N, C-alpha and C positions, 0 to 999 in steps of 0.2 A: 648510427645511433650514438647517444651520449655514452661516455665511458666513465662517468662519475662513480666514485666508490659506492654510492647508494645502490648501483646495479649489482654489486657483489654481496649484498646482504642476504643471509639465508632467510627462509620464510619465518623462522622463529625470531630472528633478529628484527625483521620488518614488523611483525606483529607486536613485538615488545617496545617499539618506539612510542614515545609520548607526544612529541611535537612534530609538526610538519617540517620537511627539509626541502627548501626550494633552492635549486642550483642554476636555474636559468630564469630569464624573464618569462612571463606567462602571456600567451602560449609560447613555448620554446620553439626552436627551429624544426625539430622533428614533428612536433604537434602541428605546426603550420603546414608542413608538407602533407601530413595525413588529411588535414581539413580541406586543403586544396584538392587533393585527389578524390576525397569523399564527395565534394560538391559537384563533381563531374558525372558520377555514376549512381548515386543513391537518390531515393525519392525525395523531392523537395517538401513532402508533407512532414518529414521528421523534424520536430521542433526542439533543437538543441538549446539547452539553458545557457551554457557558456563554454568556452573552448577548452574542454578537458578531454584528454585522450589517454585513457587508462590501458595498461597492458598487464598489470600484475597486482594482486592484493593479498593481504594476510591480516586476519583479525579485523581491526578497525582502520587499518592503513592501506592506502592504494598508491601505486607508483605509475607515473605516466611515461610516455615514450622518450622523454628527455632525462629521466632519472629523478624528476621531482617527486617528492613523497607528500601525500595529502592525508589529513585526518578526515575520515569519512563520517559525516553526520547525516547522510541520506540513504546509505546502504542500497544503492541502486533502486531507489524508490521503495524503500522498506522491504526489499526482497532478500538480501543476504542476512537472514536472521541470526545465524550462528557465526557470522563474520565471514570474511572472504577466505575461501579455501580452507575451511576448518579441517584439520588432519583426519578426524573421524569420519567426516562426510566424504572427503576425498578417498579414503580407504574403501568406504562402502560403494562409491561410484566405480572405482577401479575393479573391485572384486566382482561386482555385478556385470560390468562391461566385458570382463574376461569370460563370463559364462554365457550371457545372452544380452545382446544389445536391444533387440526388438522382436516381439511377436504381438500381433494385434489381439488385445483383450476383448474386442467386440465379437470376435469369431472363435476364439479359443480360450482355454483356461490357463491363466498365468498365476502360479502360486503366490508370487510377491504382490500381485494386484489384490488378491483376496486378503493377504496378510495386512496390507496397508488399510484396506477398508475395515477390517476387524479392529485395527489399532485406532482408527478414527472413531469407530463406534464406542470404544472404551473411553475416549476423551470428549465425546460430543456432550454439549450442555443440555441435552434433553433426557428426561426419564424414559425408560423403556428402550426397546431395540431400535436401531437405525439401519439404513442401507445407504450406500455411497456410490455415486457415479464419478469416475475420475476423468478429468479433461486435461487439456494442454495449458490452460491459463485461467485467470479469474473471469475474463469476459465470457469464456465458454461455459464456465460454471453458472454464470448468470443466465445465459441462454438456456441451459439445461433446466434451471429452476423455473423459468418462464414457461417452457413447454410442459414440464411436469404439473405445474399449478393449473394450467388451462386444461390439461388432459384429465387430471384427477377431479377437479371441481365441475367441469363442464361449463365454466364461466369464461368470459373472454377478457374482461377489463383488469388492468393492473394499476397500482398506485406507486409513485415514488415521490421524493421530496425535491423541491427547488434547492439547488446547491449540491445535489448528490452526484457522485460519479460511479457508474456501474460498468463501464467499458465502452469500446468503440466499434464492436461489430454491430450489425444492423439492429438486432433486438435490444441488446444492452445499451446502445447509444440512444435508443428511443426512451429508455428509462433515465439516462444521464441528463442532468439539468444544471451542470456547473458552469458551462460556458456555451454561449450561442454558436460559436464557431464550430463546435462539434457537430451541429446540425446543418450548418450553412451549406447549401448546394447539394444536399443528399436526400431531400424530401421527394415523395412523401415517406415519412417514417412509419413504424409499426402502428397500426390503429389500436385504439382501446387503451392507450396509456394516458393516465391523468397525473399531473404534477400538482402538489399541494405545498403551501408555505412551510418552511422548517421552523423559523422563529426560535431556534434554540430549544424547541420542545414546548414552548408556551403557546397554548391556544390552537395547536395543530389538530388535535382530536376534535375540538369543538368545530373547527372549520370543516372537517370532513363530515361530521354529523349534520351541521346546519347548512352547509353550502354544497359540498360535493354530492352527498347522498340525497339531498332534498331538491337541488336545482339541476344537476347534471346527469347523474345516473344512479339508480337505486343500489343500495348496498348489496343486494343479492345477485348483482351482476358482476361483482368483483371477485377475481380468483385469488389475488395475492397483493400484499403490501410489502414493498422492498424498502429496507432502511439500513443505512450504515450506523451501527451503534455509536461510533464516533465518526463524524463527518471527516472524510479524507481530503481529497483535492479541494473540497469546499471550504477548507480553512482549519482543519484539525479542531473542530468544534466539539466540545463535550456537552451533551444535552443536560437539561434539568434532570435530577435524580428520578423523578416520577415518570418521565416521558415514555420510556420503553415499556414500563408496566401498563401505562395507559393504552399504548398501542396493542399490547397483548390482550387487554380486556376488550378493546374495540373489535379486534379481529375475531376473538372468541364469540362475541355477541352476534356477529354477522356471518360466521362461517367463512371468513377470509383467512388465507394462509399468511402467517407472518414469516417473512424471509429476512434473515439477518445476513447482510453482505459484509463478511469479515475478511474480505480479500486483503485489505490493507491493515485493519486493526486486530486481526486474529494472530494465531500462532505465537502467543506470548508477548506481543508488542506492547500491551498495556500493563504487564505485570501479572496478568492471569492468562490462561491459555486462550480464552475467548473474552472479548470485551463485554458481551452480554452478562457474563458472570459478575461483573461489578454491580449490575442492576437487578440481579436475582430474577432474570426473565428467561423463559425457555421458548425459543423460536420453533416453528414447525420445520423449517428448512434453514440450514446454515451453509454459507458459501466460504470457501477458503482458496487461497492462491498466494501469490507473492512469496512470503516467507516460508511456505509449507515445505519447500525442498531446497532451501538455502541457495537458490540461484538456478536450479534446474527447472525446466518448464513443466509445471504441474498445477492443476486446479482441482477442486473437489466440491461436489454438491452432496451434502449430508442431509438426509431427510428421515423423518419418522418412518419406520418400516411400513406402517399402515397406509401411508400416502403413496407408496411405490406400486401403484395399480396399473401403470401403463404396460402394454403388451410387448412381448419379445419383438425386437426390431424397431420399436418406436423411437429409439435414440441410440446412438453409438458414436465411436470415434476410433479412427485407425491408430492414432498415436497416443491418445489419452490413456494415462496410466502406464506409460512406457516403463519397462522394468528398471532402467537406470535411474529415472526420476523417482520411482517408488523407493528404491534403495536409499537415495539421498533423503527422501522424506522420513523414512523410518529412523535414520541416524539423526536427523534434525529434531524429531519429536523426542528421542532419547535425551539429547543434549538440553533441549528446552525444559523438559520436565525435571531433569536431575540437577541442573545448576543455573540455567539462564533465567528462569522465572524470578528466582530470588535476587539475582544480580540486576535484572531489569527494574524490579520494584525499588531496590536500594539506590542504584545510580540514577534512575529516573526522578526519584524524589529529590536527590541532591541537585540535579540539573534544573528542575523546575523551581526549586527554592532559589538557586542562584540567578535564574532569569527573572524571577519576581523581584529580587533585590535590585537587579539592573533596571527593571522597568520603573522602579521608584526613583532612580537617579537620572534616567535618560528620557527626555521629553519626546523623542521620536517613537518611543514604545508605548503602545496603549495597554497591552495585556499579555501575560504569559499564561497558558492554560494547557492541560493535558493529563494523561494518565500513563504511568510507566515511562517508556521511551517513545511515546507518541505525543510530541509537544509542539504546540503552535505559538509562535511569537508574533503578535499582531502589531504592525507598524502603523504610522499615521495615514499613509496613503500608498497606492501601488508603486509609484516611482521611488519612494523611499525604500519600500521592501525590495524592489529590484536592485537598488543601489547597495543595500546591505548584503544581498546575495553575492553580488559581484565583488564587493570589498572583502567579504569573507574568503571567496575563491582566491583573490590576489594574495591572501595571507596563508593559503594552503588548507582552508577548511571548506568542505563540500556541504552545502545546504541547498534546499530547493524552496521555491515559492509555493504557495497554496492560497486558495481563497482569493479575496480581493486585494488584501494587503498583508498577508501573513508569510512568515518563514516557517516551513515545517522542519522539525528536528526529529529524525528517525534513524539513529545510528544502529549499527549491528548490536545485538543484545549482549555481546561479549565486551562491550566498552568498559574500560577500567576507570577507576576513580581518577588517577592522574591524567588520563586522556580526556575525561569529562571536564576536568578543571582547565586543561589547556584549551579545549573548545570554548568554554565559557569566557576565558580571557580574550580569545580571538573575536568572539561575537561582540564583546564589550568594546574592543578596539575598533571593529568595523562600524559599530553604531556611532561611536564618538567621531570617527572620521567623516561619516556621512552627515552627521549633525553639524560639524564644523564647516565642511566644504560644500554641502548641499548635494542632493541627489543628481543634479545635472552634471556633476563632475565625473560621473561614472557611466561608462558605456554599457548599455543594456541591449545592444543591437541583436543579441541572440534571441530575445523574446519576441513573440508575435504580439501584435496589438491586442490589448484586452487584458483582463485580470488573470493572475495566476500563471503558473508554469504548467503547460499541458502534461497530462498524466499518461503513463503507459497503460496498456490494456492486457 
C-alpha cells in the first residue's frame, strides 16, 4: 500500500480538507491490483462507473487504496447523508454493536425497532398516525408497499412513470422504467404494472384519465401510483409545482394509494426532510432508504395507520430493522434535524446558483436544476456527460451520471462552503476541458451501453 503522508491524516484532518489530493496517476497501482482481483471473483453484472477504489472516508472526503483523496459529490449514490463516518453515527453504531448485533424483529420485540418507527411517525409528512415496516434497502421498501397496496385495496394494478427508478428486485424492477437493460432477459416481469409518460409533470394526469383509464384498464382496478417526487436516476428532474398535487387529487378521486418513493430524495436531501414537503402534498405511503442510516443497510415503508390492514405473517424480514442499522438511523435523524437541513438548503442554493452561472458560460451545459443538494447538470448529449464525469474523476471529484445526459450532484449533507466552491471549480475545469478536447478524448469504458449510470438498489 502507498505510504504517502495522506494516509497518516486523522479523521478530523481528512474531513477538514477542502481540495482533493492526488498522489498517483488514476487509477494508481494498488487500485489497479484490486480491480484486477475483483474482475476474477465478482459478478459481472456490477456496473462500475470509473476505477475508484475507496478504503476510508470522513465528512465529504474519501481516500483510495493509493492514498489519493477525493472530494465526494455523490455520497455513495446519495447514501452517506451525514457524511462518511460521522463521529456521532459511529458512536451509535459501536454502542449498539456492543449490546446486540442482531435479533429478528419479525419474530421478537426489539425496543430500538419500535423506537425508530416512532421517530419516523413523528417526522412523516402525513397527518394522523402512521405505522412503519423496516426493511434492508430501498428496493425492499418498494416491494413492501406493492404488497400492502394490493392487500389493502383488493386491486391488482399499479402505475409508475417512464424514467422512474424503484429498484431491481423483481417487483420493484417491474415498476422501474429508467433503462431497458434493467428488464432485458428477465421477463416476464410482474403483471399489472402500467407505465405512463412523465413529461416533467405536464399532461401526465390527463394521459392517465384519457388514455390509461379509458383505453387500458379502469381506474377502480388500480391499487397504487408510485412516484419519485424528484426523479432520481431518471435525471434529477424537478417536476412542475402543481404535479404532485394533481396526482394527489387523481388518486383521491379514484381510491388509488399515492406512494411517494423518497428512497433517493428523502432524508433531508432536498433541504426538507421529505421532498413532498416542497409541494405541500401528503402521500398515503412514503418510502425511505439510502440516506436513512448514513450508509448502514436500512429501508422503511411508512404508511397511514389505517392502511395497515394486512394480517400477522403477511410480510416480514429476518434482517430488516437490524438494531445496529436502527441505531445509525436514529443518530442520522438527530443530525439531519438539528443542523444538516439548514446546511443543505444554504449550500445547495449556492451550488445551484454557481452551476447556473456556469451553464450560461459553457455551451456543453443545457441546464442546472434541483432542490437542496439534489442537483442535476444536464449536458448536451450522453457522451459529453460521460466525459465530464471522467474528467471530474481525474481531478479528484466524484460525480455520477443520471438520466440520458445529466450529471447528478448529491454530496454528503455536511458539505462545507469551501468544499462546495472547490467542487464547482473542478466541474468548470472538467467542462472546459471536455468542450476543448471533445468527449472522444475521454475513456468511458466503465459505462455500459445506453444512457445513464446504473443505479444501486
